[in-house]
One Martini backbone bead per residue (centre of mass of N, CA, C, O) as a GRO file, in nm:
protein
  187
    1MET     BB    1  -0.734   5.134  -5.801
    2GLY     BB    2  -0.663   5.193  -6.086
    3ASP     BB    3  -0.473   5.031  -6.357
    4SER     BB    4  -0.425   4.808  -6.134
    5LEU     BB    5  -0.388   4.552  -5.932
    6VAL     BB    6  -0.412   4.607  -5.606
    7PRO     BB    7  -0.277   4.502  -5.337
    8THR     BB    8  -0.374   4.336  -5.074
    9PRO     BB    9  -0.398   4.190  -4.803
   10GLY     BB   10  -0.222   3.880  -4.863
   11THR     BB   11  -0.079   3.989  -5.124
   12GLN     BB   12   0.130   3.957  -5.424
   13GLY     BB   13   0.192   4.190  -5.648
   14GLN     BB   14   0.229   4.194  -6.020
   15GLY     BB   15   0.137   4.438  -6.142
   16SER     BB   16  -0.180   4.322  -6.285
   17GLU     BB   17  -0.152   4.114  -6.063
   18ALA     BB   18  -0.293   3.870  -5.845
   19ARG     BB   19  -0.218   3.707  -5.528
   20PHE     BB   20  -0.306   3.377  -5.383
   21THR     BB   21  -0.418   3.192  -5.135
   22THR     BB   22  -0.602   2.905  -4.961
   23ASP     BB   23  -0.629   2.959  -4.639
   24GLY     BB   24  -0.904   3.147  -4.644
   25GLN     BB   25  -1.155   3.374  -4.618
   26GLU     BB   26  -0.984   3.635  -4.667
   27ASP     BB   27  -0.875   3.541  -4.938
   28LEU     BB   28  -1.150   3.509  -5.076
   29ARG     BB   29  -1.233   3.804  -5.054
   30THR     BB   30  -0.996   3.908  -5.200
   31ALA     BB   31  -1.041   3.768  -5.466
   32VAL     BB   32  -1.334   3.884  -5.520
   33GLN     BB   33  -1.234   4.177  -5.532
   34ALA     BB   34  -1.040   4.144  -5.773
   35LEU     BB   35  -1.252   4.044  -5.976
   36ARG     BB   36  -1.435   4.287  -5.959
   37TRP     BB   37  -1.241   4.481  -6.059
   38LEU     BB   38  -1.188   4.357  -6.324
   39TRP     BB   39  -1.486   4.369  -6.433
   40ARG     BB   40  -1.497   4.691  -6.427
   41GLN     BB   41  -1.295   4.750  -6.660
   42ASP     BB   42  -1.448   4.540  -6.914
   43GLY     BB   43  -1.619   4.332  -6.782
   44PRO     BB   44  -1.763   4.045  -6.760
   45PRO     BB   45  -1.772   3.748  -6.831
   46GLU     BB   46  -1.903   3.551  -7.120
   47GLY     BB   47  -1.703   3.318  -7.024
   48ILE     BB   48  -1.558   2.987  -6.934
   49LEU     BB   49  -1.222   2.850  -6.944
   50CYS     BB   50  -1.137   2.507  -6.857
   51ILE     BB   51  -0.818   2.378  -6.844
   52GLY     BB   52  -0.767   2.022  -6.898
   53THR     BB   53  -0.733   1.703  -6.723
   54ASP     BB   54  -0.844   1.384  -6.593
   55ARG     BB   55  -0.541   1.221  -6.630
   56SER     BB   56  -0.418   1.454  -6.434
   57THR     BB   57  -0.391   1.574  -6.129
   58GLY     BB   58  -0.271   1.866  -6.185
   59ASP     BB   59  -0.448   1.915  -6.470
   60ALA     BB   60  -0.746   1.914  -6.313
   61LEU     BB   61  -0.822   2.204  -6.224
   62GLY     BB   62  -1.000   2.303  -6.446
   63PRO     BB   63  -1.217   2.081  -6.447
   64LEU     BB   64  -1.299   2.115  -6.152
   65VAL     BB   65  -1.399   2.401  -6.182
   66GLY     BB   66  -1.606   2.354  -6.418
   67SER     BB   67  -1.784   2.164  -6.254
   68GLU     BB   68  -1.868   2.369  -6.036
   69LEU     BB   69  -1.967   2.608  -6.221
   70THR     BB   70  -2.206   2.446  -6.359
   71HIS     BB   71  -2.363   2.453  -6.072
   72ARG     BB   72  -2.342   2.780  -6.007
   73LEU     BB   73  -2.376   2.859  -6.313
   74SER     BB   74  -2.631   2.977  -6.566
   75SER     BB   75  -2.540   3.258  -6.734
   76ILE     BB   76  -2.265   3.116  -6.806
   77PRO     BB   77  -2.047   2.971  -6.996
   78VAL     BB   78  -1.892   2.643  -6.975
   79TRP     BB   79  -1.566   2.526  -7.054
   80GLY     BB   80  -1.482   2.256  -6.892
   81SER     BB   81  -1.468   1.932  -6.748
   82MET     BB   82  -1.474   1.625  -6.623
   83GLU     BB   83  -1.657   1.528  -6.865
   84ARG     BB   84  -1.555   1.790  -7.057
   85PRO     BB   85  -1.252   1.836  -7.149
   86ILE     BB   86  -1.012   2.081  -7.205
   87HIS     BB   87  -0.733   2.030  -7.435
   88ALA     BB   88  -0.485   1.994  -7.660
   89ALA     BB   89  -0.656   1.786  -7.839
   90ASN     BB   90  -0.944   1.980  -7.840
   91LEU     BB   91  -0.916   2.294  -7.867
   92GLN     BB   92  -0.947   2.341  -8.175
   93ASN     BB   93  -1.237   2.236  -8.194
   94LEU     BB   94  -1.358   2.462  -8.018
   95LEU     BB   95  -1.265   2.696  -8.197
   96LYS     BB   96  -1.426   2.610  -8.437
   97GLN     BB   97  -1.713   2.610  -8.304
   98HIS     BB   98  -1.594   2.895  -8.153
   99PRO     BB   99  -1.483   3.170  -8.317
  100ASP     BB  100  -1.572   3.396  -8.094
  101LEU     BB  101  -1.379   3.356  -7.844
  102SER     BB  102  -1.154   3.580  -7.926
  103GLN     BB  103  -1.394   3.825  -7.894
  104ARG     BB  104  -1.441   3.753  -7.609
  105ARG     BB  105  -1.506   3.757  -7.264
  106ILE     BB  106  -1.269   3.549  -7.119
  107LEU     BB  107  -1.213   3.308  -6.870
  108ALA     BB  108  -0.909   3.165  -6.809
  109ILE     BB  109  -0.833   2.827  -6.677
  110ASP     BB  110  -0.530   2.701  -6.521
  111ALA     BB  111  -0.263   2.530  -6.463
  112SER     BB  112   0.055   2.541  -6.295
  113LEU     BB  113   0.405   2.594  -6.290
  114GLY     BB  114   0.669   2.646  -6.031
  115LYS     BB  115   0.779   2.740  -5.762
  116LEU     BB  116   0.779   2.627  -5.450
  117ASN     BB  117   0.666   2.898  -5.313
  118ASP     BB  118   0.397   2.896  -5.527
  119VAL     BB  119   0.262   2.655  -5.425
  120GLY     BB  120  -0.100   2.741  -5.410
  121THR     BB  121  -0.114   2.968  -5.610
  122ILE     BB  122  -0.312   3.237  -5.721
  123VAL     BB  123  -0.357   3.394  -6.051
  124ILE     BB  124  -0.487   3.734  -6.139
  125GLY     BB  125  -0.571   3.865  -6.474
  126PRO     BB  126  -0.509   4.035  -6.741
  127GLY     BB  127  -0.531   3.855  -7.012
  128PRO     BB  128  -0.397   3.600  -7.152
  129LEU     BB  129  -0.355   3.261  -7.185
  130LYS     BB  130  -0.090   3.002  -7.184
  131PRO     BB  131  -0.144   2.711  -7.276
  132GLY     BB  132   0.120   2.466  -7.203
  133ALA     BB  133   0.383   2.604  -7.106
  134GLY     BB  134   0.478   2.402  -6.879
  135VAL     BB  135   0.497   2.161  -7.128
  136ASN     BB  136   0.575   2.289  -7.421
  137LYS     BB  137   0.322   2.403  -7.555
  138GLN     BB  138   0.159   2.505  -7.863
  139LEU     BB  139  -0.073   2.752  -7.791
  140PRO     BB  140  -0.329   2.955  -7.788
  141PRO     BB  141  -0.409   3.236  -7.675
  142LEU     BB  142  -0.650   3.294  -7.391
  143GLY     BB  143  -0.835   3.551  -7.312
  144ALA     BB  144  -0.906   3.846  -7.117
  145TYR     BB  145  -0.863   3.647  -6.870
  146HIS     BB  146  -0.676   3.518  -6.591
  147LEU     BB  147  -0.630   3.188  -6.416
  148THR     BB  148  -0.397   3.051  -6.194
  149GLY     BB  149  -0.255   2.741  -6.065
  150THR     BB  150  -0.012   2.631  -5.850
  151VAL     BB  151   0.061   2.269  -5.825
  152ASN     BB  152   0.380   2.279  -5.910
  153VAL     BB  153   0.693   2.213  -6.003
  154SER     BB  154   0.941   2.330  -6.218
  155GLY     BB  155   1.214   2.195  -6.459
  156PHE     BB  156   1.128   1.870  -6.434
  157MET     BB  157   0.939   1.645  -6.556
  158GLU     BB  158   0.636   1.767  -6.591
  159TYR     BB  159   0.444   1.516  -6.635
  160PHE     BB  160   0.533   1.377  -6.372
  161VAL     BB  161   0.453   1.604  -6.183
  162LEU     BB  162   0.146   1.615  -6.251
  163GLN     BB  163   0.095   1.308  -6.175
  164ASN     BB  164   0.232   1.390  -5.865
  165THR     BB  165  -0.001   1.546  -5.754
  166ARG     BB  166  -0.196   1.653  -5.509
  167LEU     BB  167  -0.527   1.629  -5.496
  168PHE     BB  168  -0.609   1.791  -5.248
  169MET     BB  169  -0.493   2.059  -5.349
  170VAL     BB  170  -0.646   2.079  -5.613
  171MET     BB  171  -0.930   2.079  -5.485
  172ARG     BB  172  -0.897   2.319  -5.299
  173MET     BB  173  -0.840   2.519  -5.529
  174ALA     BB  174  -1.098   2.471  -5.701
  175SER     BB  175  -1.297   2.563  -5.481
  176PHE     BB  176  -1.182   2.854  -5.445
  177ILE     BB  177  -1.223   2.944  -5.730
  178ALA     BB  178  -1.529   2.882  -5.770
  179GLY     BB  179  -1.609   3.075  -5.538
  180ALA     BB  180  -1.490   3.332  -5.636
  181VAL     BB  181  -1.625   3.349  -5.912
  182SER     BB  182  -1.919   3.325  -5.824
  183ARG     BB  183  -1.912   3.573  -5.624
  184SER     BB  184  -1.812   3.793  -5.846
  185LEU     BB  185  -2.109   3.743  -6.014
  186SER     BB  186  -2.269   3.827  -5.784
  187ALA     BB  187  -2.460   4.076  -5.629
   0.00000   0.00000   0.00000
């Protein structure tokens, strides 16, 4: 596939990222293929960091994915779930408890805000995630790989927008992401 993620049918690629909707099984297969391609470049993730909070509908994407992955994966550590979310207030504590996280191949997963036509889109790529960027938080970049789900529009009153994001869409995206990640890591 070359040096970057080559978009396959149903995706719109930008550089080394692949973009997907959560519309169906074909999108899920394509997302699994893109993740497996990514793992072949530098190795599969040694851990998965799911960022977000259970106190905001839109920002619950990461913890929802983390909760599903803790049930699906037993061989890879998962940080961040509905029971134990990882968010801006406790992220530094996690990094102090696990100082090696910045040296490990981590897949970082988080919700994002974007343009109206990007809502419902999942973006997968190499390189770190910048958590909190959508709500103007200054947090350290995390992960060797990133996966974001655009849950709503950005540009105005981001915290209010996150609070008023449709839970059904976030749950559907979380299920899609957890399915794609778990399948990409199975034989």
